[in-house]
C-alpha positions as CSV (number, residue, x, y, z in Angstrom):
1,X,28.4,-50.1,71.5
2,X,27.3,-50.7,67.9
3,X,29.4,-49.4,65.1
4,X,27.8,-46.6,63.2
5,X,26.6,-47.3,59.7
6,X,28.6,-44.3,58.3
7,X,31.9,-45.7,59.6
8,X,31.2,-49.1,58.1
9,X,30.3,-47.6,54.7
10,X,33.5,-45.6,54.8
11,X,35.4,-48.9,55.5
12,X,33.6,-50.5,52.5
13,X,34.5,-47.7,50.2
14,X,38.1,-47.7,51.4
15,X,38.3,-51.5,50.8
16,X,37.2,-51.1,47.2
17,X,38.8,-47.9,46.0
18,X,40.7,-46.1,48.8
19,X,44.4,-45.5,49.1
20,X,46.3,-47.2,51.9
21,X,45.8,-44.2,54.2
22,X,42.1,-44.2,53.5
23,X,41.8,-47.9,54.5
24,X,44.0,-47.2,57.6
25,X,41.8,-44.4,58.7
26,X,38.6,-46.4,58.1
27,X,39.9,-49.4,60.1
28,X,41.0,-47.1,62.9
29,X,37.6,-45.5,63.0
30,X,36.0,-49.0,63.3
31,X,38.3,-50.2,66.0
32,X,38.2,-47.0,68.1
33,X,41.1,-47.9,70.3
34,X,40.8,-46.6,73.9
35,X,44.0,-45.3,75.4
36,X,47.4,-44.5,74.2
37,X,48.7,-48.1,74.4
38,X,45.8,-49.5,72.5
39,X,46.1,-46.7,69.9
40,X,49.7,-47.7,69.3
41,X,48.9,-51.5,69.1
42,X,46.1,-50.7,66.6
43,X,48.4,-48.6,64.5
44,X,50.9,-51.4,64.3
45,X,48.3,-54.1,63.6
46,X,46.4,-52.0,61.0
47,X,49.6,-51.1,59.1
48,X,50.5,-54.8,59.0
49,X,47.0,-55.7,57.5
50,X,46.5,-52.8,55.1
51,X,49.5,-53.5,52.9
52,X,48.4,-57.0,51.7
53,X,44.8,-55.9,51.4
54,X,45.8,-53.0,49.1
55,X,48.2,-55.3,47.2
56,X,45.5,-57.9,46.7
57,X,42.6,-55.6,46.3
58,X,41.3,-57.2,43.1
59,X,41.1,-60.6,44.8
60,X,39.5,-59.1,47.9
61,X,36.8,-57.4,45.9
62,X,36.3,-60.5,43.7
63,X,35.8,-62.6,46.9
64,X,33.3,-60.1,48.2
65,X,31.5,-60.1,44.9
66,X,31.4,-64.0,44.9
67,X,30.0,-64.0,48.4
68,X,27.3,-61.5,47.6
69,X,26.3,-63.5,44.6
70,X,25.9,-66.6,46.8
71,X,23.9,-64.6,49.4
72,X,21.6,-63.1,46.7
73,X,21.2,-66.4,44.9
């Protein structure tokens, strides 16, 4: 099933300027875990990934910007 544009846009906004909880919620919406076990696994995995993304947000955004410049150019 394709991921809805709105969900992906929310993820993009959360990556650039959201708090940790915003990014966690956006990633959870993209993953859409099915069942209690997968929900728990996704909660653990997302928490493990969100912290370094938020801590290195400037570098993440700079990398996205660099990639967009290469695609546009």
